N, C-alpha and C positions, 0 to 999 in steps of 0.2 A: 559960377554957375552953381556951385556946391551951397555959397551963401542963400543964394534964393531959394534952395531946395531947403535949408535948414529955416529960412524964414517962412515958406509955405506950411512946413509940418508944425510950427509953433504955431501959425496960425489956424490950423487945422485944429489943433489940440486945445487952444483957445476955444475956438465957434465950439467943438465939442462940451468941453466944460461947462459953455453959456447955455446950452442947449439942456446939458444935465441940470443945471442951476433952473432954466426956466420949467422944465418939466416938475420939480422938485417943488418949486413955488406954486405952478398949478394944481397939483396934486394937495398940497397944503390948503389950498382954497379950496379945493373941492370935499374935504376931508373936514374942514372947518364948518363949511357949506350942511355938509351933512351932519354934524354934530348939534350944528344949529336947527336943524329939522328936527331931527332927534329929541332934543332938547324941548322945543317949541312942544313936540308929540307927546310929550312925556308930561310937559304941563299942564298939556289941554286936556290928558287924561287923569292927572292928579284932581283938578281942579273939579272935573265931572262926579270923581270919587268923592272930593272933600264935600261939593253943594249935597251928594245924596245923603253922607254921612250925618250931615248936618240937620236935612230934612228928617231923618229917623230918630237924631237926638232929639230933636224938637218933639216929635211924635212920644218919645220915648217919656221925656219930661212932661207933656202934657198928662199922659197915663199915669203916669208913677204922681200926680199931684191930684188929681183926680181920683185915684185909687184911696191917696192917702185921706182925703176929704170923706169918699165913702165908708173907709174904715174909721175913721174915726168919728163919725156922726152915728154910727150904727153902736159902734161898742164903749163910747165914752161914760157912759152913766155906769157900766159893770167893770171898767177898769181897775178901780182901786178895790173894790169888792174882792175882784180876783188877784189883785196885787200882781197888776200884766202892764205892761206898756205897747204903744205902737211908735216905731222909731220912723224917720224918714224915708229909711229904704222900705217903708212897709213890711217889717218883720215885727210879727208880734208874739212877746217876749213873756212868759209866764216866768215867775221869778220868787214864788214861795217854794222853796222844796218839801216843807213842812207837809204841805196838803198834795203835795205831785206823790212824792213815792216814799217807801219806811228807806231807810239807809241800808244802801246795799242792793237794793231790791230791785225788780223790772217791774214788777206789778203794780197798776196804776191804783191807787187810791180812792176810796169812796167818795170823798169831796173832790177831788179833781175830775172824777166820772160826771159827778153832776154839773161842773163847771163846762167838762166837754161838751154835755147834753146841750146845754145854753148856746155857747160859744162856736160850735163846727156847723151846724144846720146853716146857724146865719151867715156865716164867711163863705161856705160854698156857695150859699146862694148870691151872695156879691160878686164871687169870681166867676162864675156858672151864668152870669147874666150877659146879655149878646152884648154890653158895654165892654164885658173884658176877656170872654170865655175865648175867642180867636187868636188871643196877644198872651195869652198864659203857657210858658213852656213848660214850668213846674210848681208844683205845691209841696214844698218840702218840709216833712217833720223833723226836726233835728233836737236829737238829745246831746245835752252837754252835760259835765261832770267837773269838780274841782280837782286839783291835782293830787289829790291826797288818796289813799288805797291801805284800809287798817293802818297796822306800824310799819308797812315797808318803807324802806328809804332809797330799793334798787327805782328809778325811774322807766327804766323797760318794764318792768314788773306793774308798776304805777300807771304806766300809760296803756300797756294791753290790757289790763283788768277794767280801767276807768272805759277802757273802746269797748270789750264785750258789754260792760252795763248801759255805756250809751246809747248802742244798737237795741241791745234788748228793750230798754227804756223807748225809744224812738218807735220801735214796730208795736209795743203794745199801746202806743197813742194811737199808732194807726190803725192796728187792728178794730180797736173800740170804736174811732171816727167809723172808719170803713162799713161797722156791722149798724149804726146809727140807722133805725127804721126814716127817720126825716130827709135823708140823704139819698134814699133808694133811686129815685129817679135819677139823680146823676152818677150814679154809680160806675157804668160805662165809659162815661168822660173822666173820671176819676180814676180809672185804673192806668189811661195813658198819662196822668197828668202827677199823680199822688206818690210820692218819694217817702222812705224812713231813711235816714243820715242817724250813725252815731260818731260824734266828735271827739268822744273825751275830753281833754281839757285842751285842744289844738288850740280853742277859741275863748281863754279867761276873760270875765270880766275883773272890774275892781280890788275884788274879794272871794276868798273860797267860798262863801255862803252863796253868791251873787251868781258866781259860776255856775252852781247847780240848778239847772234852767232847763225849759221845752221852748224851744220855738218854732213858730208857724213863719215861713219864707215864702215869698211868692217871687218867681222869677219867669222876666215877660221874655217875648221873643227878639225884642229889639235888637239884644248884643248877638245874636246869631245871624241875625240881617246885617248888621255893620259888618262882621265876619265874613260872611258871603260875597258882599259888594267888595269889599278890601281885596278879597282872593289874594293873602298875603304871599301863599308862594309866586303867584304871576308878577306882584308888585315889587318882591326881593329881587326876582330876575332882572326884571326891567330895568331896576336902579343898578343891580350889577354889572348890566350891560353899560350903561351911561358912565357909570365909575371907570370901567376899564378903558372906554373910548376917549373919557377926559386925560385918563393916565398916560394912554399913549400919545394923545394931542400935545402936552405937555412934555415928555420927554422929545418928541419931537421939536420942541423951540430949540433955537441957539442959547 
């Protein structure tokens, strides 16, 4: 009788273990299915985001190409005389320090004023046109210097002194351009987009001479639009949740 009771006890225990294994298997299947659904949902969301970003990237490319064409067409005959260039990012670079400013000074030379008298109203006319106006985030006037400052060998002094000088020069250009009578009708719009930045020698060119320059840089709204769509924090949180679930699943596997 006792053997029968022992057998029943062992049978009950085995049945219980089978139930536990069955429940674990079912739970694993449910978790796996949930992960599959989460992954599919994540893939769908990411594809949707990717499609939007691709559309904006194409729009941005088309805008940049059109702007480069219009700027080149407008200024191609003047660039050589101004010793200026337009790069593919639509930055217009004035790279003749002798006509820009006196050494160590922030005030614009007369020759550069004459260049700006011709350049800036035409530049604003292009950017403020209906073709581009709503797509302009910023128009940046950037002052750049060489890495030299008098006889100083201390990098901190050289950087800070040149930062002050480059900011003064950028502001002098902004003040002069903003005061030109020919841009008066666009002043209200320019207040919202025109900026002056001094970069010291943070972005040097191939030599000290060319590094002394003023640049007009156009920033479009495309980058901000991409960041808004991406919503980096939410996507990061979603990725972390998926990674955590997948890690748990891997740990559960025998």
